C-alpha positions as CSV (number, residue, x, y, z in Angstrom):
1,X,0.5,11.8,14.6
2,X,-0.5,8.5,13.0
3,X,2.1,6.1,11.5
4,X,1.8,5.7,7.8
5,X,0.4,2.1,7.3
6,X,1.8,1.9,3.8
7,X,5.4,2.4,4.9
8,X,5.3,0.2,7.9
9,X,6.4,-3.4,7.4
10,X,3.9,-6.1,7.6
11,X,4.1,-8.7,10.4
12,X,6.5,-11.4,9.3
13,X,4.2,-14.1,10.7
14,X,1.5,-13.3,8.0
15,X,3.7,-13.0,5.0
16,X,3.9,-16.3,3.3
17,X,2.4,-18.0,6.4
18,X,0.1,-20.8,5.2
19,X,-3.4,-21.0,6.6
20,X,-4.7,-24.3,8.0
21,X,-6.9,-25.1,5.0
22,X,-4.6,-23.8,2.2
23,X,-3.3,-26.3,-0.3
24,X,0.5,-26.8,-0.2
25,X,1.1,-25.3,-3.7
26,X,1.2,-21.6,-3.8
27,X,1.6,-20.8,-0.1
28,X,4.1,-18.1,-0.8
29,X,2.0,-16.5,-3.5
30,X,-1.1,-16.4,-1.2
31,X,0.9,-14.5,1.4
32,X,2.3,-12.1,-1.2
33,X,-1.2,-11.6,-2.7
34,X,-2.6,-10.8,0.8
35,X,0.2,-8.5,1.6
36,X,-0.3,-6.7,-1.7
37,X,-4.0,-6.4,-1.1
38,X,-3.4,-5.0,2.4
39,X,-0.9,-2.4,1.0
40,X,-3.3,-1.3,-1.7
41,X,-6.1,-1.0,0.9
42,X,-3.9,1.1,3.1
43,X,-3.0,3.3,0.1
44,X,-6.7,3.7,-0.7
45,X,-7.5,4.6,2.9
46,X,-4.8,7.3,2.8
47,X,-6.2,8.8,-0.3
48,X,-9.7,8.8,1.1
49,X,-8.5,10.4,4.4
50,X,-6.8,13.2,2.3
51,X,-10.0,13.7,0.3
52,X,-12.2,13.9,3.4
53,X,-9.8,16.4,5.0
54,X,-9.8,18.5,1.8
55,X,-13.6,18.5,1.6
56,X,-13.8,19.5,5.3
57,X,-11.4,22.4,4.7
58,X,-13.3,23.6,1.6
59,X,-16.6,23.4,3.5
60,X,-15.2,25.6,6.3
61,X,-15.4,22.9,9.0
62,X,-12.9,23.2,11.8
63,X,-9.8,21.5,10.6
64,X,-6.2,22.7,10.6
65,X,-4.6,23.5,7.3
66,X,-1.4,21.6,8.3
67,X,-3.5,18.5,9.0
68,X,-4.9,18.7,5.5
69,X,-1.4,19.2,3.9
70,X,0.0,16.3,5.9
71,X,-2.8,14.0,4.8
72,X,-2.3,15.0,1.2
73,X,1.5,14.5,1.4
74,X,1.0,11.1,3.0
75,X,-1.3,10.0,0.2
76,X,1.1,11.4,-2.4
77,X,4.1,9.7,-0.9
78,X,2.2,6.4,-0.6
79,X,1.2,6.6,-4.2
80,X,4.7,7.3,-5.3
81,X,5.9,4.3,-3.3
82,X,3.3,2.1,-4.9
83,X,4.3,3.3,-8.4
84,X,8.0,2.6,-7.7
85,X,7.2,-0.9,-6.3
86,X,5.1,-1.6,-9.4
87,X,7.9,-0.4,-11.7
88,X,10.4,-2.7,-9.9
89,X,8.0,-5.6,-10.2
90,X,7.5,-5.0,-13.9
91,X,11.2,-4.7,-14.4
92,X,11.8,-8.0,-12.5
93,X,9.1,-9.7,-14.6
94,X,10.7,-8.5,-17.8
95,X,14.1,-9.7,-16.7
96,X,12.7,-13.2,-16.0
97,X,10.9,-13.2,-19.4
98,X,14.3,-12.4,-21.2
99,X,16.1,-15.3,-19.5
100,X,17.3,-18.0,-21.8
101,X,16.2,-21.5,-20.8
């Protein structure tokens, strides 16, 4: 059984780690942006895998029903996680915008 790449933590060495040619400003944001991109790519890959498994099952190809259901559940859980992370980020942004200077 494959480990869900969306739910596994990213290596700490790459999060916020500056590259050799990166300017000094925005290093943490570059790492965050790259981490976010990788997470979204993993989520997209999960959805594509679930779609492929569903098409194979519908076409009558030899694939187990439980494998299709697991792929669909992984994609659904990954999407729910992404929505919750988005909601927390929006809430944090709104809290920062409401702060008095």
